[in-house]
C-alpha atoms as one frame of an Amber mdcrd trajectory, in Angstrom:
protein
  -5.359 -11.652   3.097  -3.527  -8.720   1.863  -2.517  -5.982   4.571  -0.980
  -2.698   3.473   0.137  -3.651  -0.239   3.343  -5.319   1.403   1.853  -8.405
   3.879   0.008 -11.418   2.666  -1.653 -13.521   5.543  -3.560 -16.499   5.532
  -5.797 -17.954   8.651  -7.057 -21.455   8.024 -10.517 -22.061   9.229 -11.966
 -25.635   9.535 -15.362 -24.539   7.880 -16.260 -21.888   5.217 -19.284 -20.091
   6.906 -20.202 -16.658   7.648 -19.254 -17.370  11.294 -15.762 -18.162  10.824
 -15.747 -15.247   8.404 -16.664 -12.995  11.825 -14.162 -14.316  13.680 -11.493
 -13.520  11.376 -12.783 -10.206  10.791 -13.752  -9.400  14.260 -13.603  -5.789
  14.949 -12.077  -4.787  11.681 -13.423  -1.311  10.077 -11.452  -1.540   6.659
 -12.163  -2.436   3.252 -12.594  -6.232   2.344 -12.456  -7.461  -1.170 -13.778
 -11.044  -1.356 -15.575 -13.238  -3.855 -19.191 -12.905  -4.062 -20.402 -16.177
  -1.599 -22.855 -15.839   0.546 -20.465 -16.337   3.715 -19.020 -12.624   3.470
 -22.957 -11.156   3.598 -22.692 -10.814   7.108 -19.414  -9.382   7.704 -21.038
  -7.009   5.556 -23.754  -6.399   6.951 -21.794  -5.588  10.940 -21.873  -9.225
  12.197 -18.145  -8.849  13.136 -18.287  -5.245  14.559 -16.928  -4.939  18.198
 -19.232  -2.317  19.044 -22.833  -1.346  17.449 -21.375   2.274  16.851 -18.575
   0.659  14.562 -18.585   0.377  11.148 -18.880  -2.314   9.189 -15.931  -3.433
   6.576 -16.803  -1.914   3.605 -16.942  -4.334   0.306 -15.285  -3.289  -2.529
 -15.703  -4.871  -5.799 -13.489  -5.883  -8.555 -13.027  -4.876 -12.275 -11.666
  -8.242 -13.499 -15.035 -10.432 -12.327 -17.135  -7.497 -13.397 -15.476  -7.234
 -16.723 -16.765 -10.584 -17.583 -20.201 -10.126 -18.260 -19.375  -7.225 -20.329
 -16.914  -9.479 -22.398 -19.914 -12.144 -22.616 -22.287  -9.774 -24.058 -19.616
  -8.497 -26.523 -19.025 -12.291 -27.448 -22.713 -13.671 -27.254 -24.301 -11.120
 -28.895 -21.949  -9.086 -30.228 -23.129  -6.086 -28.468 -21.426  -2.460 -29.125
 -21.521  -1.588 -25.869 -20.272  -4.311 -24.623 -17.043  -4.378 -26.500 -16.582
  -0.598 -25.707 -16.430  -1.506 -22.293 -14.013  -4.135 -22.945 -11.583  -2.021
 -24.673 -11.799   1.024 -21.884 -11.078  -1.413 -18.932  -8.372  -2.865 -20.681
  -6.769   0.519 -21.293  -7.545   0.710 -17.047  -5.646  -2.999 -16.787  -2.345
  -1.184 -18.582  -2.480   1.513 -15.959  -2.403  -0.513 -13.432   0.487  -3.074
 -14.831   2.322   0.161 -15.187
């Protein structure tokens, strides 16, 4: 987990389950970027909230993962739009590096 861009911490969980994820994020209300594994669905449904009125953590996506399908479309089908998406994402990734 990354906190405030300056800290990374890990919490070992014996099992890779929704229950384990919800226990780690109990009461957390911020943004979470996770892989697409179904164990995170409970977190985004709000099952880790302390109070029913609290907002569930918000799931944020990853352009690198989204880019894969466009790359596959550009290579396999030679789709012009998919190629354009890849070129534009490359520009965004360059800005991020800077």
